N, C-alpha and C positions, 0 to 999 in steps of 0.2 A: 536675633530674636531670642528672648528667654521665655520658657514655659515652666514657671514654678507652680507649686500647689497653692490652694487658697488658705484662708484662715483655719479651716478644719484640720489642716496639717501643720499648724503653727510650730509644733514641737520638732518638726523635721529639720530645723535650722536652715531651711531653704530661703527664709527671709534675709538673714545676714549674707548668705551666699549671693543672692540676687543683688543686694546693695553693693557688695564687693565687685560684682561684675560691672555694674554701672560705673563704679569708681575707676575700674581698670580700663573699660572700653570707651567710656565717655560718649561722644556723639555717635559712635559706631553701633551702640545699642539703640536700635530704633523702635523696638516693640517689646513690651512685657505683657504677656497674656496669661493670667492665672488659669490653671486647669480646673475649671469649675465643675465639669461634668453636668449633673442636673441641679447643682446647688445654686442658690441665689447669688447675684452679683455682690461683690464686697462693697461695703459702704466706704465713704471717704475716711471715716475714723479707723475702720479695719485696715484699709490700705496703708494709712499712715502708721498704724501699729506694726504691721508686718513688713512693710517696705519703706521705712522712714526716709531714706535718702533718694528714693526713686521718684522722679518728677511725675506728677499725675498725668501729664500729657502723653507719657509713654504707655500708660495702661490701656489695654484692649480687653473688652468684655466678650467672653465666649458665650454665644447663644446657641444652645444645643439643638433647638428646633429650626434654626434658620441658616446661620452662616456655615453651611456644611458642604463638603464635596465628597463624593464616593470615589475612592481611588480604584476600587475593583471589588470582586467578590471571591472569597475562598470557596472552592467548589463544595457542593453538598456532600459528595462522596467522602471528601477529606474530613469534613465536620462530623459526619456520622461515624466514621472510623475512629476518630479521636474521642468522641463522647460515648462510644459504645452504644450508639443508637438513641441516646437521651435527647439529641437534637439532630434533625435530618435535613435541615434547610441550609442553603448557602449563607455564609456570613458576610455582611457588607463591611469592608474596611473604610470607615468614614473618619474624617478629621476636619478641622477648621480650615476654611479657605485661605486664611492668612499663612498657615503652615504649608499648605500644598502649593499655593500660587503667589506667595509674597515676595519671591525673588531674593530671599536671604542667602547670604553666602555661609552662614553658620546659624544653626538652631540648637540652643542649649536647653535640653529637657532636664529639669531639676526636681528631685524628689527623694523621699525616704524609702528604703527597702525595709519592709516590715510585714509580718503576716497579715493576710487580707482575705476576707470572706468570699470574694468573687474571683480574684485572679490568683489566689494562693499566696503570692508574695508581691506586694506593690514594690517597685515601680517599673523602671525600664520603659517599654513602649505603652504602658498603661496611660501615661500622660497624653500620648499622641492619639490613641484610639478610643479612650474612655474619657479622660479629663478634658480633651478637646474634641470628643466624638459627637456623633449625631444620634438622632432618635432611634433608628433601627439598630445601629451598631451597639449602642448602650443597652437598649431594651433586650436584644437577643443575647448579648454576651452575659448579662446578668441572669437571665432566665435559664439559659443552657447550663450555666454554672450551678444554679440552684437545683435544676432537674438532675444533674449529674450527682450532686450531693456535696454540701458545703464541707462536711467533715472529711470528705475524701480529697479536698482541695486545699483547705486552710493550712498555711505553713509549708506548702510544697512549691518549690520553684518550677518543677516540671509537672504540668497537669494539662488536661485537654484544652482549656481556654488559652493558656499561655502558648501552647504549641500552635493553636489556630492563629493567634496574634503574631507569633514569630514567623509563621508561614506567610501571613499577609505582609509583614515587613519585607520579607525576602522577595515577594512577588511584586509589590507596588511601591516600595519606598527607596528603591536603589538610588534614585536621583536626588533624594532629599538629604542635605548635609546636616544630619542630626548627630549630636554628641550628647551622651547621657551623663549627668552628674548625680551620683547616688550616695546618699548618706546612710549611715547606721548610727542610731541614737539610743543610748542607754543611760539611765540616771541623769537625764538632762544634758548629757554631753555627747559630742560626736565621737563615736568609737571607731568609725571607719569612713573613708571617703574613696569612692571608686569612680573613675572617669574613663569612659571609652565609648566605642560605637559598635560593640559586638556583644553577642549573647554571653560569651565567656566571662566578660566583666561583670555582668549581672549575676551569673551563677556564683562567682566568688563573693559578691556582696551578700547574696542570699545565704550562703554558708555561714558567714559571720553573723547575720541577723538571727539565724536560728540559735546561735550561741548566746546572743545578747538579749533577744526579745521573746524567747520561747521558754516558759517556765513549766517544768513537769512536776506535778505535785505527788507526793507519796500518799496523801490522803485526800479523798474527795470531800470538799467542805459541804456541810449541810446549809451553811448560810454564807453568802457572799455580799459584801457591800461595795458598791461602786460610786464614786463621786465624779460628776461631770462639771468641768469648768464652765461657768455661765457665759464667759466671753467666747467660747469655742463651740459649745453645743446648744443650739437653739431649737432643735427639732428631734423627734425620735428617729428620723431618717439618719441623722448623724449619731444621736445618742445611743442607738441600739447596737453600737459597737460593744456596749456593755454586755449585751446578750451574745453576740457573735463570738467574742473573744473569750468568754468564760464558759460557754455551754458544754465544752468537753471536760470541764473540771468539776462542775456542780454535781453533787450526789443526787441520785433518784429521790424524788420527794423533797428536795432542798428548796431554798428560797434565794432569789436574787433581789436585793434592794437597790434601786437606782435613785440616788440623790441628784435631782436634775433642776437646780434653781433657775437655769436659763431657758429651759424648754417651754416654748409657747405655741408650738405647732407640731404637726405630725410630718408633713412633707415639705421640703424646700420649694418644690414646684406646686402651684395651686391645684393642678389636676391630680398630681400624685397625692397631695393632702386629702383631696376629696375621696379618692379611691381607698386610702387607708381608713378613713372614717366610715366608708360604706361597708367594706368587707372585713376589716379587722385582722388581727394576727392569729391565723388558724394553722392547724397542722398541715404539713406539706400536701398530703393527698387531697385534702379539702380545697386548698388553693388551686391545685392543678385541675380539679374538676370545675371549679369556678372559672378558670381561664377558658376551659373548653365550652362552658355554657354562656359566657358573658362577653359581648363584643368590647365593652369599655375596658375590661381588665386585659383581654387578649390584645387590645391595641396599645397597652402600656405595660409591657412585660417586665420592665425594671421595677415597677410598683409591685407586681406579682412576686417577683424574686425577693423584694424587700419584705413582703409579708411572710414568706417562707423563712427567710433568715431570722426574722424577729419573733418567730414562734418558739415557745419552749417545748412544743410537741407533746404537751400533756405530761412531760417528764418531771418538770420542776415548776415552781411558781415565780412569777415576776411581779414585784411590787414597785410601781413607778411613783416617785414623789416629785411631781413637777412644780415649778414656780408659777406657771401661768396657764395651766389647763385644769379644768374642773374634774371632780370625781366622775361625773356622768361621761365626760369625754374619754377619760382613761379607761373606765370600765366598759365603755362602748366599743373599744377596740380589742378587748379581751384581756387586759391586764388588771391586776388588783391595785387599787388606789391607796397611796400612803400620804399622810399629811407631812409636808416638807418640814415644817417647824418642829413637829413632834419627833420625826425621825432624825433630824439633824441634831436635836438635843440628845437623843438617845445614842446615836452613832456619830459623835462629833468628829469630823474629819481631821481637825487639828490635833486630836488626841490619839489618832490611829497611825500606824506605820504600814507600809506596803507589806502584805503577807499576813501571817496569823496574829490575831489579837484576842484578848479576852475582855469582854465588856459586861460588867455586872454578872459574872459567872457564866456568860454565854460566849462560846468560842466561835469566832468568825474569821473569814479571810477578806482583807480589805485591799481594794485597787484604786489608787487615786486618779489614774487616767488610763482607760481601756485602749486608747489609740496606740499606746506604746508597746503593746505586747500581745501574747497569746498564752493562755493558761489551759492546761489539760491534765487530767488525772492519768496515771500510768496505764490504767485499763483501756482508756480511749486510744492511747498510742498503739497498744497491742491490737486492738480491733481495727484501727486504721491501716496498720500494716497488712493484716489479713484481707481486709476489704480491697485494698489497692491491688494486691496480687490476684485475688479472686476474680475481679472484674477486668483485669488487664487481658490483652490478646493472648490466646492460647498458642504456645510455640508449635511449630510444625513438628509432627511426629507424636504429639500427645493428644489425648482425648480431653474434653472439658472436665469430666469428673476427676481425672488424674491431676490436672492443674489446680482444681478447686481443693482437693485434699492436701496438696502441697501448700497452698495458701494458708489453710487453717493450721497445718503442722508448723509452718514458719511462724505464724502468730503465736502459737503455743510456746515455741522455743523463745521468742522475744519476751513472752510473759515470764518465763523462768529467769530471764536476765533482769527485767524491770521489777518483778515481784509486786504487781498490784494486788494480788491475792496469793494465798498458798498454792503450791503446785497442783494439789488435787483438784480444787475448783477450776483452775485454769484448763486442765486437761478435760474435765467434765464438760465445761462450756464448749470446748472444741468438738467433743464427741456428739453433743446434742445438736450443734450447728450442722455437722455433716450428716447426721441422721435426719434432721428436719428438711434439709435441702434435697435429700435423696442421693447425694453423692456417694455415700457408703453403699447404697443399693447397687450402683454400677460397679463397685469393687467386688461384689459377690458373683458367684457362678451364674445365678439366675439373671442378674443385671447385665452381665457381659453377653449372655446369650440373647437377651431381650433387645439389646442395642440402645444407643443414646436417646432415641426418641420415645422410649417407654414412659408413659405417664405414670405418676405415682398413685397408687391406691393403697388400701389397708394392708394388702399382702406385701407390697413393695416396702412400705414403711416398716413392717415387721422384719423383713429380710435385712433392711438397713440397720435396724436395731441389733439384730443378731451379729452383723458385721462389726458394729461398734463395740459389742461385748466380747468379741472373739479373743482379744488379748488377755481377758481376765481368766481364760482357761489355759493360758500358756504356762508351761512348766517353769519358765524363767520368772514369771510373776510370783508363783507360789514358792519358789526357792527363796526369794527375797522376803516374802511375808513370813515364812517359817523361820528364817534366820533372825528376823527381828524378834519373833516370839522367844526363840532360844536365848538371844542376847539379853532380853529382859529378865528371863529366869536366872541367868547367870549373874546379873548385877544384883537382883533382889536377894539371891542366896548369899551374897557377900563373897563368892568365889573370885570374882574379878578383882576386888580390892585386896583380897588376901594374896593373890598371885603377884600383884604389883608391889605390895609392901614387902613380900618375901624376896623379890628381885632386888629391891633397894638394900635390904639387909645383907644379901649375899654378895652383891657386886659393888656396893656403895662405900668402899673404904675411903675413896678420894672423890673430889668433885668430878673429875674426869670419869671415874668409875660410876658415879650416879648417872652420867649420860648414857653409859652402856646399860645400866640397870633399867632406865626408861625404855631403851630400845628393846631389851630382852622382854620386858613386860608387854610391850606392844606386840612383839612377835608371838607370844603365847596367846594373847587375847584375840588377835586379828582374825584367825580362821573362823571364830565363833561369834564375833560381834560385827555384823556387816555394816552397821552404821558407824562410820569412822567418827561422826560427831558424838555419838553416844560413848564410843570407846575413848576418844581423846578428850572430849569436853565433859563427859559424865563421870568417867572413872579416873583418867590420868591427870587432867588439868587440876582438879582439887588437890591431888597428892603433890603435884609439882609446886603449887602455891604454898602448901603447908611446909614442904621441905625448904623452900626459899625463906620463909619466915624463921624457921628453926636455925638456918644458917645466918640469920641477921640481915636478910636482904628484903627491902621493901620497894614498892613501885616508885616511890617519890625520888626523882633524880636529884633533887636539891638536898637530900639528906646526906650529911657528910660521913656518917658512920654506918648507915643502913640502906645505902642506895642499891639500885638494881644490879650494878656491876659486881657486887659482892658474890652473887651466885644466881640470882633470879633470872637475869638476862640470858645466861648460858643455859640454864635448865629449861626455860620456856622454849628456846630455840631447839634444844634437843628433843623435847616432847613433841613439838609441832612437826618437825621434819621427820622424826622416826614414825609418826603416825602415817605420813604419806608413803613412806617406803613400804611399811607393812601392808598398807592398803593395796599397794601394787603387787604384792607377792602372792595374794590368795584370791581365788575367784569370789570368795565370800568375804573379802577384806573391805569392800566398799559396796554400798547398795546398788550402784549403777554399773558395776563391773559386768554383770551378765548382759547388759545392753550391748557391749562390744561384740560378744558372741552373736547376739541377735542381728546386729548390723552386718557382721561378716557373713552370716548365713544368707541374709537377704541379697547381698551383692555377689558373693563368690559361689553360693549354692549351699544346700543343706549338707551338713557334715563338716563344713569348714569352720573351725573354731577351736578353742582350748578347753578341754575337759578339766575338772577340778585337779587331778594329779598332773596333767600336762601344764596347766597354768603355774602350779607350784614348781614343777621341774624346770621350766624355762626361766623362772624368776629366782631360783635358789642361789645360783652362783653370783650373778650381778647384784641381787638383792642383799645377800649377806655381806658382800664387799661394801656396798653403799652403807649398810648399817654399821659396819666396822669403821668406815672412814668418817662417818658423821661426827662422833664425839670429838676426835682430835681436830678435825677441820673447824668445828664450831668453837673449840677451845682456843684456837688461834684467832678466830674472828671476833670472839666475845670472851676474852680471857677473864675468868672469875678471879676476884681478889682472894677468895677463900680456897685454899688447896685441899685441906682436910675436911671430910664430911662425917666425922664421928658423931657429931650432934644429930645429923640427919638420920644416921643409922640407929641411933638410940631412940629417936622419935618414932621411926618405923617399927622398931622392936616393941616400943610401948604401945603403939597402935595395935600391933598383932596380939599383944597380951590382953589389951582391952577387948579385942574381938573374941578372945577365948579359944579353946581348942577347936579343931575341925568339927563341924556339925555334921550330922547324918545327911542333911540337905546338901551341903557342899560336897561331901564324898560321893553321893549318888550323882550329883550334877557333873562332877569331874569324870565319873565312869561313863556317863552318857556322852560327854564331849569326846572323850578318847575313843569310844566305840564308833562315833560318827566319823572322826578323823581317820580311823582305821578303814572303815568301809569306803570312804572317799578315795583314799590313797591306794587301796588294793583293787580298784575297779578293773585294771587290766588283768590281774591274776584271777579275778572272779570270772571274767570272760573266758579265759583259757580253761579253767577248772569246770565251769558249769555251762558254758556256751552263752551265758548272759551275765550282765552286771547290774547291780542296783543303781538306778538313775540317781544323780546328785540330789534332785528335788525329793525323790522318794526317801532317801536317807534323812534329809532334813525334816520331812514330815514324820518319819518314824521317831526322830528325836523329840519333836513336839509331843507326840503321843506318850512317849516314855516319861517325859517330864510330868505329865498329868497322872498317868497310871502309877508311877512310883512315888507320887506325893511330893515332888520338889516344889510344885506350884499347883494351885487350884486352877480349874478352867477359867474362872472369873479373872484370876490374876494374869493368866496367859493372854486372854483376849482384851485385857485392859491397856495393852500397849498401843497408843495411838499411831506410833510410827509404822506399825505393821499395816494398819488399815489405810493410812495415807499412802503408803507405797503401793498397796493394791490398786488404788484409784489411779495414781499418776503413772505408774509403770504399766499396768494393764492397758490403760488408755493409749499410752504412747505406742505400745506394741500393736494395738488395733490399727492405729494410723500408719505405722510402718508396714504392717501387713497389706493395708489398702494401697499404699504407694507401690509396693511390689506387684500386687495383683492387677493394678491398672496400667502397669508398664512403665511407671515413672522411673523406677530404679534402673531398669535396663536402658531407657532412653537417656538418662543422665550419664550413665557409664559410656554409652556410645558417643555422646556429645563431647565429653571430656577427652575421649580417646583421640579425637581429631586434633587436639592441641598438644598432646604429649607423645604422640607417636615418634619413634626414633630415638628417644632418650634411653640410656642404659638402665635396665630395670632395677638393678641393685642401687645405683646412685639415686634414682628417682625415689625409691623406698626410703632411703636414709634422709634425703632432702625433705620429703613429705613429713617424716617423723619429726624432724627438727622444727619445721614450720608449725606443725600441730602442737608441739611442746610450747613454742613461744607465743602461739595465738591465745594461750590461757591468760595473758595479760589483759585481754579484752573481756574476760568472763569473771563472774562472781559465784560460779557454781560448777562443780565438776560434772554433775549430771547434764546440765545445759550444754556444756562444752562437748560432751560425748554425743548428745543427740544432734547438735548442730553440725558437727564436723566428721564424726567417725564414718558415717556412710559415704560422705563426699570424698574423703581421702581413700576409702576402700575402692570406690568407683574409679578414681583416678589411677590407683595402682593396678586395678584389673585392666583398664584400657591400655596401660603401658606394659603389661605382661610381667609385673613385679611378682615375686613369689608370694602366694596368698598367705601361707602360715607365718612367714616372716613379717608380713605387713600387719597381720592380726596381733602378733606378739608386740610389735613396736607400739601400735596404737593402744593395746590393752595396758601395757606397763606405763607408757607415757601419760595415759589418761589420769593417773594418780600422781605420778612424780611431778607433773607440770604445776601442781598446786603449790610448789615451793616458791614460785616466783613473786607472789604478792601476799599482802596481809588480809586479802578479802576473797581468796580463792575457794574456800570451803569452810564448813561449819567449825571444825576443831581449830583451824588456823585463826578464824575470827575470835573464838573464845580465848585462845592462848594470847593473841595480841591484845585482847580486851583486859587482860590481867594488868597491863600497864608497865611491864618491865622493859619492853623494847620499843624504841621510837619508830615511827613509820619509815623515815629515810634509811635507818639501819636495817630494818626488816627487808627493805627492797634490795639493798646492795648485798646483804648476806644471802638473800634468796637467789639473787642472780648467780653468785659464786657457787652456791649449793647446786643450782641448776646446771652450771657448767660441769661440776663434778659428776652429776647424774648422767649427762650426755656422754662424757668421757668413759665412764664405767659401763653403761648399758650399751653403748655402741662399740667401744674399744674391747671390752671383755664379752659382752653379750653376743655380738655378731659371730665371732669365731665359735663361741660355745653353742649357739643355735645351729651353726654349720655342723658341728659334731652330732647334734641331735637329729640332723637331717631335715631341718625346717627350711633350708634353701640350698 
């Protein structure tokens, strides 16, 4: 027996496969039953179109209201557990009598694995329990999925309904000889074919389908146009895939235009058609209330689920342009009516391509067939991750608020990687979510004493808000804000550019010497410019580009006389990699460095971390060695054709002359910076002499005050730095979340959980292994900050559980958090800017980065470990 899909899945390539089976099996293929579900039976013409060589006498029609057998029921307790209470009744595992009792020695279920609004990912046992299912099984499966939340299910192979159906298969289908034939289709071609009788086979197919059929958009389109094939889509029951598959992509207030020349009805089933016309496509809450109040809708839950799935939830507008339904009919179910001829002329499908298009100055996203994929904006992916964790079962040993805070924290980190919005708004959304739900309240002292059952009132909301804002009062936050303000003043005064050009003049006699000059300039600037992007991209990269041009080197690789290999390739690599080394050498060398100390204190306890002088002391020896080795190593890997750099020195001298003599602004700025550096480095001496030392953040704020008081910058100029206020939001918010994770017990729970898996390993070996894994994991990240927030606390917890030396582990993670950026051309802002100059190809950047990474590991482990032993860090 073969169970293929019907014409609504024509693009699955199941038709040719079914014909091939008939050709191979001959008379042994006795039954072919299309998995109609609730759809109308296929016409003779449709059968001939989809299965042209299969004899009509082999075709069996599935009647979902009649020819059904109930194999058994999945217990209500299991259903309630999987759906988190969204559905609390036992689920009937129903299928066609011919499948259950037909006496076949082989049943081949054929179908496409593709994102699906009900089951997450079709197919596998969906053909058996839904495509060939009965009234209760179909109705309740559709409704429980809608009640659980379509956005939480679509595109996920593992979800509550899938687990329920898999459980049913294990309980009731052991005696059925079912083999699943699953296709992955993209661009009209089979991209994968998976054949097997176990869930593992489906999971592999689902992984490929996500790669082929799931399109994540960088921008949420304001207008989406979908074209429905008139031979495939005759009803909104099928045509509303245009809504299901695009709803996570469309911008708020956007419009979905559905060109539907073949649509002539709402439901494939007469009763479902009547219910759609009666109730219309309404927001989820309204449909659920209607189900509770009306017997006819409660008796046809698949129709209720369809109404939920087809609703834009008042978030965007749907304009339906049907070929055979009137304006009154379309507007009667809650959609806006569009004239098909007018809209087809305006948005002619033959002139559009899949993806972004511009039509008469209007930018839109076009989809020719919604059945073949799933489209989502990056923000929806981040939200889906958070929601999935938030509503998943709470692990033993944790309270619900702790788990919820972890869910939002994880979604925030994912947003850093996917970048649907800038970091600040992503963090702000997370803070607001945790405040509104009251989870932050339970992280406060009042909330913990009140207990988990405390109802939210105005006082609790206020306390929750205080908790959300706690990170904004943290000294770490204000150290970074102050450092951004200082770096802005330094750049505006011209001091940063003067220092960089002076280094080129002093050390740049040869091209190799220019590499050292760039490293020296970075070394001088790094303590005071915490944004490595501002330092590398704003100060150094323009100088590197200018020097390359002076040496006759251009980004064009096809230029015979002025190609990148003359000097530009080498200088760009020197600038980018020197930026990362100097970022690692100073606590204020990169904006997120203080987060390492914060994570260490959360895991190991207050007082465990690296002060400003400690950070520099630990990095001095391996850092200077790395800086010294970089130019000759890169000279070997990207040997410049130009050996002498007299022209570059002359250009630097000319630029210095153009800048004129030292201004009073630059002199005062230099004195302020040297004073700050002195106060930071002499903190231990201050403690011995006075019994206290000036806190690192206090010194930075004193620097800001001095800049304004001494007239280096006006207060308006100081506060005009957007990076400072952006850092205040994202860093302060992250610290609030980290505080809440610690105070709710999540950090301690995680450390204890990890400890069970690493006990018995030598602590020093584990520390080194963790550091190397941490370093290499940067390949999966496009932001140093996101990498730190995602993994620093995790690796610290693992080290704590194994008894690794705390200070050694802090040093390894602190320094490797910057050095690991060498691995790719997308790791951090300055690297992206240097790569964008066009002198180095992507493949070369990767293999050079790998070799530089090996050098860093050898130096910082081979030299750093014994050096840190001398310092007493382990």
